[in-house]
N, C-alpha and C positions, 0 to 999 in steps of 0.2 A: 646334589639334588636332595630336596627335603623328603623325608620318609613319612608315610602316612599309616597310622594304626586305625583300625575300625573296631568299635566295641558295640556289643549287642547284649541286652539282658532279655531273658525269655523264660516263660514257664507255661507249659502246655501249649506250645505254638507249633505243633507238628504241621499244621496246614499252611503255615506261613514261612517258617524259617528257611526252607530250601530256596524259594524264590528271592527272599530277602538277601541271602548270602550270595546268590548268583548275581545280584544287581550291584554288589560292592566289590567286584573283582579288582577295583582300582587300588586296593590296599597294597602297600609295599611291605609292611610288617604283617606278621600272621594275624588274622582276624581272631578276636577273642569273643567267645560266647559264654556268658555267665548264666547257667541254668539254675533257676530258683527252686528246684526240687519237684519238677513236674513228673507226670506218670504216663505221658502219651508218646514217648519216644523222641521228643525234641532233641535231646542231647545226642542220641545215636545218629539222627539225620544230620545234625551239624558236624559231628565227628567224621561222617562219611564224606563230607565236603572238604576235609583236610584242614579244618580250622581248629584252634585250641578251644577246648571246652573245659570250663571250671565249674564245679558244683559249689553253690553258696546259698545258704538258707535265706529266703526272702524276708527282709525286714523293712520294706518300704522302697519306693522307686528311687528316691534320692540316695539313700544309703547303698542300694544295689548298684546304681550307676557309678557312684564314687568308688566302690570296690572294683568294678570293671575298669575304671579309669586308672586305678593303681597298677593294673596289669599291662597297660599300654607302654610301648617303648619308642614309638615313632616321634618325630619332631612335631607332627600335627596329629590330631585325633578327630575322627569323625564318629559321632554317636548316632545310631539308627535303631529304631524299634522293629520288632519282627514283622509288624504289619505295614511297614513302609518299604518303598522301592526307589532306588536311584536310577533315573533315566540316563541314557548315553549323553544327552546334552548337559545334564547337571554334572555328570562325572567329568566331562571336559572342562566345565567351569570351575569345579573344585580343584582340578590339577593346575589350572591357570592361576587361581587364587593363591595356591601354595608356592608356585614358582615365581610369582610376581606379587608378593604380599603387600597389601595396603592397610592391613589391620591385623589384630591378634585373634579376632573371632569373626565368624561370618554367619549371618542369618540367611535363611532361604524361605520362599513362600511354600506352604504345604497345601496341596490340593487333596482334600479328603472326599471319600464317597460314603454315602449312606443308603443302604439297601439297593445298591447298584447304580446310584446316581451321583455324579460328581457335583458337590455342593459349592456353588460360587457365590452364595449369599449366606443368610442365616448366621452371620458372625463366624463362619468357618473358613472364609477365604479373604485375604491371602494368608492369614494365620502364620506370620513369620516365626520361625523357630531357629534358635542358635544351635547348630549341630557341628560346625567345623571350628576348631580352635587350636592354638599352639599349646602343646603339652607344657604344663607348669604355669600357664597363664589363666587357667580357668578351672572351675570345679562345679559340681552340682549342689543345689540347695538340699538341705536335709529333709525336705517335705516328704511325707509318706506318699502323697499323690500330688499330681500337678507340679512336679519338681521343675526347676529351671536351671539353665547354665548361668553361672556368675563369672563373668570375664573381667580380668583386672586391667585390660587394655582396650584400645579402640575397637569398635565393632562396625563392620560394613555389611552390605547386603548383596546376595547373588540374585540373578534374575530368573533362573529356571526352577520349575516346581519339583518338590519332593512329593512323590505320590504316596497316599495314605488310604488304607482300606480297613478302618476300624470296625465297621458295622456292615456285614454282608447280609444278615437277616434280621428281622425284627427281634427274634429271640436273642441275638447278640446284643442288641441295644438294651434289652431288659436285664440281661446278665451284667452288662457293663454298668448300668445304672445302679444295680444293687451293690456291686463291689465298690464303686466309687463313692456312693452315698455313705456307705459304712465307713470307708476310710476318711471321708471328709468330716463325718460326724465325730470320729475319734480325734481328729485334729482340732476341731472346735472345742471339744471337752478338755483336751490336753492344754489348750491355751487359757482355760478358765473362763471361757465366754459362756454365759448363760443365755438360753433362748426360751421364748415363750411358746405356748401351743399355737397361738395365732400367727407367729412369724413364719411357720411352715406354709401356711395357706397364702399369706400375702407375698412371700418371696416366690412361691411356686407360680402364682398368677403373674407376677412381674416377669419371671423368667420366660413364660410363654409369650407375653406381649413384646418383650424386648427381642426375642428370637424371630418371631413371626412377622411383627410389624416394623419395629425400629431397625432391625438388621436385615429386613427384606426377605424373610423366609418364604413369604408367599410367592416370590419369584423362583423358588426352587420346586414349585409344583406340589404334588401330593406328598412327596418325600419331605419337603420343607415343613409341611404341617405335622407329619409324623415326628420329625426331629424336634419341633417346638414343644410337642406334647411330652416327648421323652426328656427334654431338658427340664420342663416344668415338674415332671414326676421326680426326677433325680434331685432337684432342689428341694422339693417338698419332703422327700424321704430323708434327705440329709439333715434338715432341721428337725424333723420329727424324731429321728434316731438320737440326735443330740439332746433333744428335750427329754426323751425317755431316760437316757443315760444320766442326765443331770438330776432328774426326779428321783432316780433310784440310788443316788449316791448317799 
């Protein structure tokens, strides 16, 4: 029987980590939680669940997940974020995929919620993410944010949703926007890409139009409008932060 390792990276995820770990009891190997130096007791909550907790300074999502991957020992690895949950139906499908493999990696649809509403439009669904893969056949990109799994073999898709609750309150959206726009701006500057002042305005407006109109955000009700505005703001600030950083170099 193939063995499964589960890896989680977390920082200040006390409100999420317990439920996340409870949802991945399907692991055969010890679950590994890599704590990025948070101060809210995330590591203690995880340790109380009987999982392995390793402290490691956060240096970007890609690097942190590759470090977590280096600690996995199973034949297969499942990567999950603290604000995600595996349903019983998805757990059964994961077990079947490992026991009757047709690929080296598996994507699954991710159903995310925004301020309490599950978003089935706005470009948020089905949002396929590659989370299950054979150990030794995949790794994470080194991107500081929006990292992805790079699989060296064939990739197939599962049918059941991975549940995702990234934004419970509007305050969470604003905080997330600030963090991700800062990281995105840093990536832009590191790549040597120069941006103009006007690019923040045009890209921000385009982000709203794409989310709300082209991707059907209006079908997600009031929350769809809020999400489109948040996306526009995040894009605007990413470009403006990159412009300011480039101007000051």
